[in-house]
Wavefront OBJ file of the C-alpha trace (Angstrom):
o trace
v -37.538 26.494 -24.497
v -41.428 26.920 -23.895
v -43.986 25.450 -22.017
v -46.815 23.960 -23.291
v -48.624 26.119 -21.546
v -47.656 29.028 -23.579
v -48.504 28.129 -26.826
v -50.347 30.494 -29.038
v -51.237 29.766 -32.935
v -48.030 30.772 -34.851
v -45.347 29.375 -32.604
v -42.695 27.399 -34.172
v -41.416 24.207 -31.725
v -39.272 21.529 -32.549
v -40.952 17.827 -31.752
v -38.827 15.067 -32.715
v -36.437 16.511 -34.525
v -38.502 18.431 -37.281
v -40.011 21.451 -37.149
v -43.647 22.374 -36.524
v -45.823 25.416 -36.162
v -48.903 25.431 -33.864
v -51.790 25.804 -36.124
v -54.764 25.469 -33.401
v -54.224 24.292 -29.449
v -56.396 24.010 -26.490
v -56.242 23.744 -22.795
v -58.316 20.328 -21.936
v -58.784 20.082 -17.889
v -60.813 16.811 -17.248
v -62.392 16.624 -14.012
v -60.369 13.676 -13.265
v -56.579 13.422 -14.321
v -54.469 16.108 -15.402
v -54.529 19.151 -17.395
v -53.022 18.694 -20.782
v -52.673 20.871 -24.174
v -54.577 19.566 -27.524
v -52.376 20.845 -30.654
v -52.718 20.754 -33.921
v -49.289 21.049 -35.626
v -48.331 22.298 -39.114
v -45.077 20.807 -40.455
v -42.676 23.352 -41.385
v -41.288 21.568 -44.152
v -43.119 19.119 -45.615
v -46.837 21.250 -44.373
v -48.608 17.878 -43.336
v -50.853 18.584 -40.241
v -50.622 16.471 -37.194
v -52.498 16.722 -34.144
v -50.795 15.925 -30.854
v -50.966 16.332 -26.984
v -49.213 17.269 -24.459
v -49.044 17.622 -20.842
v -49.407 21.073 -19.032
v -46.256 22.026 -18.491
v -44.383 20.031 -20.512
v -41.505 21.897 -22.048
v -40.145 21.314 -25.722
v -37.639 23.435 -27.700
v -38.541 26.907 -29.653
v -37.536 26.899 -32.578
v -35.917 30.035 -33.393
v -36.882 31.649 -36.900
v -35.613 34.475 -38.527
v -38.125 36.565 -40.978
v -36.941 38.931 -43.471
v -38.330 40.968 -45.810
v -36.713 40.106 -49.168
v -36.940 41.642 -52.955
v -37.435 39.610 -55.928
v -35.082 39.855 -58.506
v -35.856 37.683 -61.127
v -36.285 34.766 -62.366
v -34.132 31.563 -64.028
v -36.251 28.574 -65.283
v -37.281 27.156 -61.603
v -34.951 29.316 -60.096
v -36.040 32.577 -59.083
v -33.025 34.657 -57.001
v -34.388 37.301 -54.256
v -31.850 40.166 -52.467
v -32.241 41.398 -49.117
v -32.364 44.869 -48.974
v -30.425 45.513 -45.796
v -27.405 43.038 -46.518
v -27.922 42.749 -50.419
v -27.125 38.985 -50.281
v -28.888 37.174 -52.334
v -30.524 33.694 -52.408
v -32.332 31.525 -54.955
v -35.618 29.594 -54.229
v -36.631 26.548 -56.036
v -40.369 26.271 -58.186
v -41.475 23.724 -55.020
v -40.682 26.537 -52.108
v -42.650 28.977 -54.071
v -45.826 26.983 -55.054
v -48.244 27.674 -57.834
v -48.231 31.418 -56.881
v -44.692 32.003 -58.904
v -46.982 33.059 -61.795
v -47.586 36.910 -60.024
v -44.238 37.157 -59.170
v -42.833 40.769 -60.594
v -39.263 42.123 -59.992
v -39.408 44.493 -57.199
v -42.215 42.296 -55.181
v -40.842 42.391 -51.381
v -41.418 38.439 -50.182
v -41.356 37.094 -46.303
v -38.771 34.917 -46.930
v -38.526 32.587 -42.679
v -34.709 30.729 -41.744
v -34.478 28.816 -39.608
v -30.118 27.802 -38.759
v -29.208 29.697 -41.874
v -31.234 27.643 -44.154
v -34.619 29.153 -45.710
v -37.456 26.497 -44.424
v -40.626 28.770 -46.253
v -41.439 31.748 -48.740
v -44.392 33.938 -48.078
v -45.501 35.478 -51.064
v -47.627 39.212 -50.343
v -51.993 38.640 -49.226
v -52.325 41.110 -52.519
v -50.324 42.102 -55.807
v -51.471 44.891 -58.628
v -50.676 43.541 -62.223
v -51.799 45.543 -65.578
v -53.714 43.239 -68.653
v -52.069 43.482 -70.743
v -54.625 42.172 -73.155
v -58.328 40.546 -73.822
v -60.992 38.910 -76.035
v -62.895 41.395 -77.408
v -65.774 40.470 -75.392
v -69.560 39.280 -76.879
v -71.625 41.509 -79.078
v -74.912 42.050 -76.487
v -73.841 39.730 -73.619
v -73.777 42.868 -70.968
v -76.998 41.005 -68.407
v -74.496 39.514 -66.634
v -70.491 39.723 -64.870
v -68.836 38.570 -68.253
v -65.668 36.831 -68.240
v -63.264 36.978 -70.046
v -59.557 35.610 -70.069
v -56.743 38.387 -69.852
v -53.252 37.777 -70.092
v -51.397 39.559 -67.566
v -47.863 41.731 -67.562
v -46.157 38.320 -65.612
v -47.780 36.301 -68.380
l 1 2 3 4 5 6 7 8 9 10 11 12 13 14 15 16 17 18 19 20 21 22 23 24 25 26 27 28 29 30 31 32 33 34 35 36 37 38 39 40 41 42 43 44 45 46 47 48 49 50 51 52 53 54 55 56 57 58 59 60 61 62 63 64 65 66 67 68 69 70 71 72 73 74 75 76 77 78 79 80 81 82 83 84 85 86 87 88 89 90 91 92 93 94 95 96 97 98 99 100 101 102 103 104 105 106 107 108 109 110 111 112 113 114 115 116 117 118 119 120 121 122 123 124 125 126 127 128 129 130 131 132 133 134 135 136 137 138 139 140 141 142 143 144 145 146 147 148 149 150 151 152 153 154 155 156 157
């Protein structure tokens, strides 16, 4: 259990049977009446944001979220396979869980995967990825007055 007075950014709580992560919070003490906590909550599964107000000191269930670093092994179709380096357990995640950044996945890359009650609820790819450029089209002759941008093919496709 966690009190609404103890909210911090990143805390995961259970509201109405769903997992919500505190994105923003503000303790408010009006001149008249009791104090309350105004929050912005993000649904961990669906991703929608909700603004909700709690009474000061209101007790809520704190969700136990375990974060494990997992190594990317390979992808097959819309499934991407990962391995936990501590116990060598393998899991597969769908394209919808990883988002649009799956094109940046490189074999051997470490990804943070969050679990709640043994189920995967989120996967966070690294902020920075080092990829090798395999090929680019040649630049146009004489086009050096400004920064030239041209399409490039990366090692991941």
